[in-house]
C-alpha positions in Angstrom: 0.0 0.0 0.0 1.1 3.6 -0.5 2.0 5.6 2.5 -1.1 7.1 3.9 0.2 9.9 6.2 0.4 12.2 3.1 -3.2 11.8 2.0 -5.2 12.4 5.2 -8.1 14.7 4.1 -10.9 15.1 6.6 -11.0 15.3 10.4 -14.2 15.1 12.3 -13.2 17.9 14.7 -15.0 20.5 12.5 -18.1 18.4 11.8 -21.3 18.2 13.7 -22.2 15.2 15.8 -24.7 13.3 13.7 -25.1 10.8 10.9 -24.2 7.1 11.5 -21.6 4.4 11.3 -21.4 3.1 7.7 -21.8 -0.7 7.8 -21.9 -2.9 4.7 -25.0 -5.1 4.6 -26.2 -3.8 7.9 -29.6 -4.4 9.5 -30.9 -3.5 13.0 -31.0 -7.1 14.1 -27.3 -7.7 13.2 -25.7 -4.4 13.9 -27.8 -2.3 16.4 -26.9 -3.1 20.0 -30.3 -2.0 21.4 -32.3 -4.1 18.9 -31.4 -6.7 21.5 -31.5 -9.5 18.9 -29.7 -12.8 19.1 -28.3 -12.1 15.6 -26.3 -9.1 16.8 -22.8 -9.4 15.5 -21.3 -8.7 19.0 -24.0 -10.3 21.2 -21.4 -12.4 23.0 -19.4 -9.4 24.2 -20.2 -7.1 27.2 -20.9 -3.6 26.0 -22.2 -2.2 29.2 -19.1 0.0 29.7 -19.7 1.9 26.5 -22.0 4.9 27.4 -23.1 8.1 25.8 -24.1 11.5 27.0 -27.4 13.2 26.1 -25.5 15.2 23.5 -24.2 12.0 21.9 -20.6 12.1 23.2 -19.0 8.7 23.8 -17.4 7.4 27.0 -15.6 4.0 27.4 -14.9 2.8 31.0 -11.4 2.0 32.0 -12.2 1.7 35.7 -15.5 2.0 37.7 -15.2 5.8 37.5 -12.6 6.6 34.8 -13.4 6.8 31.0 -11.8 7.8 27.7 -13.2 9.8 24.8 -12.0 12.2 22.1 -10.6 15.6 22.9 -12.6 17.3 20.2 -15.9 15.5 21.1 -16.2 14.3 24.7 -18.8 14.5 27.5 -18.3 17.9 29.1 -17.6 18.4 32.8 -20.9 18.5 34.6 -22.7 16.5 31.9 -24.3 13.2 32.4 -23.3 9.9 30.8 -25.7 6.9 30.7 -24.8 3.3 30.7 -26.9 0.2 30.2 -26.2 -3.2 31.9 -26.9 -5.1 28.7 -28.4 -4.7 25.3 -32.0 -4.3 26.4 -33.2 -0.7 25.9 -35.9 -1.3 28.6 -33.4 -2.2 31.3 -32.7 0.2 34.1 -29.8 2.4 33.1 -27.2 4.0 35.3 -26.0 7.6 34.9 -23.0 9.4 36.3 -21.9 13.1 36.2 -18.5 14.0 34.8 -16.5 15.5 37.6 -13.3 16.3 35.7 -11.0 15.4 32.8 -8.1 16.4 30.6 -6.5 16.0 27.2 -3.7 13.4 27.2 -0.3 14.6 26.0 -1.5 16.9 23.3 -3.4 14.0 21.5 -7.0 13.7 20.6 -7.5 11.3 23.6 -9.4 12.8 26.4 -9.7 11.1 29.8 -12.3 11.9 32.4 -13.8 10.7 35.7 -17.0 10.5 37.6 -17.2 11.6 41.2 -18.9 8.2 42.1 -18.0 4.8 40.7 -20.3 2.5 38.7 -21.1 -0.9 40.1 -19.4 -4.1 39.0 -22.4 -4.9 36.7 -21.0 -2.2 34.3 -17.9 -3.4 32.5 -14.5 -1.7 32.8 -12.4 -2.7 29.8 -8.8 -3.9 29.8 -6.5 -2.3 27.3 -4.0 -3.3 24.6 -0.8 -2.0 26.0 1.8 -3.1 23.4 4.1 -0.1 22.6 3.9 0.2 18.8 6.2 2.0 16.4 6.5 2.0 12.6 9.3 -0.5 13.1 7.5 -3.2 15.1 3.8 -2.7 13.9 3.9 -5.7 11.5 5.0 -8.1 14.3 3.0 -6.5 17.1 0.0 -8.8 17.0 -2.2 -5.7 16.3 -1.5 -5.6 12.6 -4.3 -7.4 10.7 -6.3 -8.0 13.9 -10.0 -8.3 13.5 -11.7 -5.4 15.3 -15.1 -4.2 16.3 -16.0 -0.6 15.5 -18.7 1.3 17.4 -20.7 4.3 16.1 -24.1 6.0 15.8 -27.1 3.9 14.9 -29.8 5.5 12.7 -32.6 3.2 14.0 -35.2 5.4 15.8 -37.2 2.6 17.4 -35.3 2.4 20.7 -36.2 5.8 21.9 -35.3 9.4 21.1 -32.3 9.6 23.4 -28.9 9.4 21.7 -27.8 7.1 24.6 -29.6 4.3 22.8 -28.0 4.9 19.3 -25.2 2.4 19.3 -24.2 0.4 16.2 -21.4 -2.1 15.9 -19.5 -3.3 12.7 -16.2 -4.9 11.8 -13.0 -4.2 10.1 -9.2 -5.1 10.3 -6.4 -2.9 11.6 -4.3 -2.3 8.5 -1.8 0.4 9.3 -0.1 2.3 12.1 0.8 6.0 11.4 2.8 7.9 14.1 2.5 11.6 14.7 -0.8 12.3 12.8 -1.9 15.9 13.3 -5.2 17.7 12.7 -3.8 21.1 13.6 -4.9 21.0 17.2 -4.0 17.5 18.3 -1.2 15.1 17.3 -0.7 11.4 18.1 0.0 7.8 17.0 -2.8 6.2 15.2 -4.3 2.8 14.1 -6.0 2.8 10.7 -8.8 0.7 9.3 -9.7 0.8 5.6 -13.1 0.4 4.1 -12.2 -2.2 1.5 -14.4 -3.2 -1.5 -14.9 -6.7 -2.9 -11.9 -7.7 -4.9 -9.4 -5.6 -2.9 -7.3 -8.6 -1.9 -4.5 -7.6 -4.2 -4.1 -4.4 -2.2 -4.0 -5.9 1.3 -7.1 -7.3 3.1 -10.4 -8.4 1.7 -13.6 -7.2 3.2 -15.0 -8.5 6.5 -18.6 -9.3 7.1 -20.2 -6.0 8.1 -17.2 -4.0 6.9 -17.4 -0.6 8.6 -16.3 3.0 8.3 -16.5 5.9 10.8 -18.5 8.9 9.9 -19.7 12.2 11.5 -20.7 11.7 15.1 -18.6 8.6 15.8 -15.6 10.4 17.2 -14.8 9.2 20.7 -16.2 5.7 20.2 -14.0 2.7 21.0 -12.0 0.4 18.7 -12.2 -3.0 20.3 -10.2 -6.2 19.8 -11.3 -9.6 21.2 -9.2 -12.0 23.2 -10.7 -15.1 24.8 -14.1 -13.6 24.4 -13.1 -10.4 26.2 -13.2 -6.9 24.7 -9.9 -5.0 24.8 -9.7 -1.3 24.1 -7.2 -0.5 21.3 -8.1 3.0 20.2 -10.5 5.9 20.3 -12.1 7.3 17.1 -10.5 10.5 16.0 -10.9 11.2 12.3 -11.8 10.0 8.8 -9.8 10.4 5.6 -9.1 9.0 2.2 -6.1 7.3 0.7 -4.9 5.6 -2.5 -4.3 2.0 -1.4 -3.0 0.8 -4.8 0.7 0.1 -4.5 1.0 0.6 -8.3 0.3 3.4 -10.7 -3.5 3.0 -10.6 -5.7 5.1 -8.3 -7.8 3.1 -5.8 -9.2 5.6 -3.3 -10.6 4.1 -0.1 -12.0 5.6 3.1 -9.9 5.4 6.3 -11.0 5.4 9.9 -8.4 6.9 12.2 -8.1 6.0 15.8 -5.8 7.4 18.5 -3.8 4.3 19.7 -4.3 4.1 23.4 -1.5 1.6 24.0 1.2 4.2 23.4 -0.4 6.4 26.1 -0.6 3.7 28.8 1.6 5.5 31.3 -0.6 8.6 31.1 -3.7 6.6 31.4 -2.6 4.5 34.4 -1.4 7.6 36.2 -4.8 9.3 35.7 -6.7 6.2 36.9 -4.5 6.0 40.0 -5.0 9.7 40.9 -8.8 9.7 40.4 -10.2 6.3 41.2 -12.8 5.9 43.9 -14.2 2.7 45.5 -17.0 0.9 43.8 -20.4 1.4 45.6 -20.6 -2.2 46.7 -17.2 -1.9 48.4 -18.2 1.3 50.2 -21.4 -0.4 51.5 -19.3 -3.4 52.6 -16.9 -1.1 54.5 -19.8 0.7 56.2 -21.3 -2.6 57.4 -18.0 -4.2 58.4 -16.7 -1.4 60.5 -19.2 -1.7 63.4 -18.8 -5.5 63.4 -15.0 -5.2 63.7 -15.4 -2.7 66.5 -17.8 -4.9 68.4 -15.4 -7.9 68.0 -12.5 -5.9 69.3 -14.5 -4.9 72.4 -15.5 -8.5 73.0 -12.0 -9.8 72.9 -10.2 -7.0 74.6 -8.4 -8.2 77.7 -9.7 -7.0 81.0 -7.6 -4.3 82.7 -4.8 -5.8 84.8 -5.5 -5.7 88.6 -3.0 -5.4 91.3 -3.0 -8.0 94.0 -3.3 -6.7 97.5 
C-alpha cells in the first residue's frame, strides 16, 4: 500500500455530531446493540461499559469511574453519561456526572472521571498496552487483527435519546501511522480501511459488516477480542481517504483513524491512580463491616490488669 500519512483529508473535529456508522450489509438485528436481537454481531461481548451523554458524546470505561473519549468531542464536565447493563433498551440504566477530565499529552485522547463509581455490573475494559512504532507494527500482533467498530445507529425505534443509538460493525487494523496531526492534536494512530470486494491484491479483503466511521462517531471505541473479552485498542479521531493501490493505478478508499491508546498507557494508568474511587458495593461493605470489627474488638479486649493486694 502507498504511504497514507500524506493523504489524510478530513478530520471530524470540525463536523457536527450526527449521521451514523457506515456498515456494509447492515440491519438493525445484526448491527444495532439495542435491537437486543440474538443475531447481533457482537452479542457475545459485554458492551455495558460503553456509554453516551445526552449530546451523543461517547465514553468508554477503563475503571469503575474513569473513562476515555475524544478531545474534540467528549462529555463535558458537569454533563451526564448513561450506561446500560446489557443490550435491552428497557433495562434500568445508570447515569453518572462527569467530575473532571483532561487532554492526554496533546493528543485527541481525552480522559475523564465521575465523582462516584459505577457498580461491577457495568464493564470496565482492559487495554491493549503493546508499545507500537513503525518498526514493530507488523510483528506487534495488532497488525491485521479483527476489530469491532462502534458508532451511531440510525434506527429510531429504541427511543429518542442518543444514549440508545449504538451500532457495531467490523474491520481489520491495516496500518499504524505515528504523529498524525489535525492542527490542534497530534498522536499515534491505528488505521482501518473500508475495502471493497476484490481488494485482496491491495491488502485485506472485506470483513462481514465492513465498517467506516462517519460524522458523530468520534470518541467511540475500537475493540479487539481475546478469549471472548473486549480489549480497548483505540478511540475514534478522524476520517480520511487514501490511494491504497501500490502501483500506478488510483484506488481511493475511506480510512477510519483511531488514537492508539497503547502508546499512552503511562498517562492513562497515572490518571486512573489519581482519580479512582471505590465501587459502591465496596463502600457499602466497608460501612457494614466497621461496626462488626469494632464490636469484636470490644468483646475480645483483655480486662484491665488488677494489682493483688
